[in-house]
C-alpha positions in Angstrom: 91.4 109.5 90.1 89.1 110.9 92.3 87.8 113.6 90.7 87.4 111.1 87.4 85.5 108.8 89.2 83.1 111.2 90.7 82.4 112.8 87.8 81.0 109.5 86.3 78.7 109.3 90.2 77.3 113.1 88.9 74.0 111.5 86.8 73.7 109.5 89.9 73.7 106.0 91.5 70.8 104.4 89.1 71.9 105.3 86.0 75.2 103.4 86.4 72.9 100.2 85.4 74.3 98.0 87.9 72.3 95.6 90.3 72.0 95.8 93.9 73.3 92.2 93.7 75.9 92.4 91.6 77.1 94.9 94.5 76.6 92.9 97.3 78.2 89.9 95.4 81.4 92.1 94.8 81.4 93.4 98.2 80.7 90.0 99.7 83.6 88.4 97.9 86.1 91.3 98.7 85.4 91.9 102.3 84.7 88.4 103.2 85.9 85.9 101.4 89.2 87.5 100.2 89.8 87.8 103.8 89.9 84.0 104.7 91.4 83.1 102.0 94.1 85.6 102.8 94.8 83.8 106.6 94.6 80.1 104.4 97.6 81.5 102.0 99.8 82.9 105.0 99.2 80.3 107.1 100.4 77.7 104.0 103.4 80.2 103.4 103.7 79.7 107.1 103.8 76.4 106.8 105.6 76.2 103.7 108.7 78.0 105.7 108.1 80.9 102.8 107.4 83.3 106.2 109.1 82.9 108.9 106.9 82.4 112.2 108.6 84.4 114.5 108.0 88.0 112.2 104.5 88.8 113.8 104.5 92.4 111.9 105.6 90.6 108.5 102.4 88.4 108.5 99.4 91.4 110.3 100.7 93.3 106.7 100.5 90.1 104.7 97.0 89.7 105.8 95.9 93.3 105.6 96.7 93.3 101.7 93.7 90.9 101.7 91.3 93.1 103.5 92.1 96.6 101.8 89.2 98.3 99.1 90.4 98.0 95.5 92.6 100.3 94.0 91.6 103.7 92.1 94.0 102.8 89.3 91.3 100.4 88.3 88.9 103.4 87.6 91.5 105.4 86.1 92.0 102.3 83.7 88.0 101.8 82.8 88.2 105.0 81.6 91.3 105.3 79.5 89.3 102.2 77.5 86.1 103.5 78.0 84.3 101.1 79.1 82.3 100.6 82.4 83.7 104.0 84.5 79.6 104.2 86.0 79.8 100.7 87.1 83.5 101.0 88.0 82.2 104.4 90.5 79.4 102.7 91.7 81.6 100.0 92.8 84.3 102.2 93.9 82.0 104.3 96.1 80.4 101.2 98.3 83.1 99.4 98.8 85.2 102.9 99.7 82.2 103.5 102.2 82.2 100.1 103.6 86.3 99.9 104.2 86.3 101.7 107.3 84.6 99.1 109.2 85.0 96.0 107.2 88.9 97.3 107.8 88.5 97.2 111.4 86.9 94.3 112.5 89.4 92.3 110.1 91.9 94.1 111.3 91.0 92.9 114.9 90.8 89.5 113.4 93.9 89.6 111.9 96.1 90.6 115.2 94.2 88.5 117.1 95.1 85.8 114.8 98.9 86.8 114.8 99.1 86.9 118.4 
């Protein structure tokens, strides 16, 4: 899957046709709004009794799922259907480049939130 995504980037990032504002929008939703939504969802699950409030590790794992980068299988699906391969590859590139920084920040926030 990584080879497929990399092969789609061979011609360069500019040839994908995706605008910078689109990439910034996707990254903002994926790494800012979705983790914030995760906090709301997990807090709601705790208040309704779906998640036990004493299981801090389980809460952290639930929160962590909202901050992870998108799955690489999405790239495989676009390759199979033959639509959006280059665009998906560029989006995956930038989300994975920013993932170490954002994941570290959100892990810190989530640990503070859970403790």
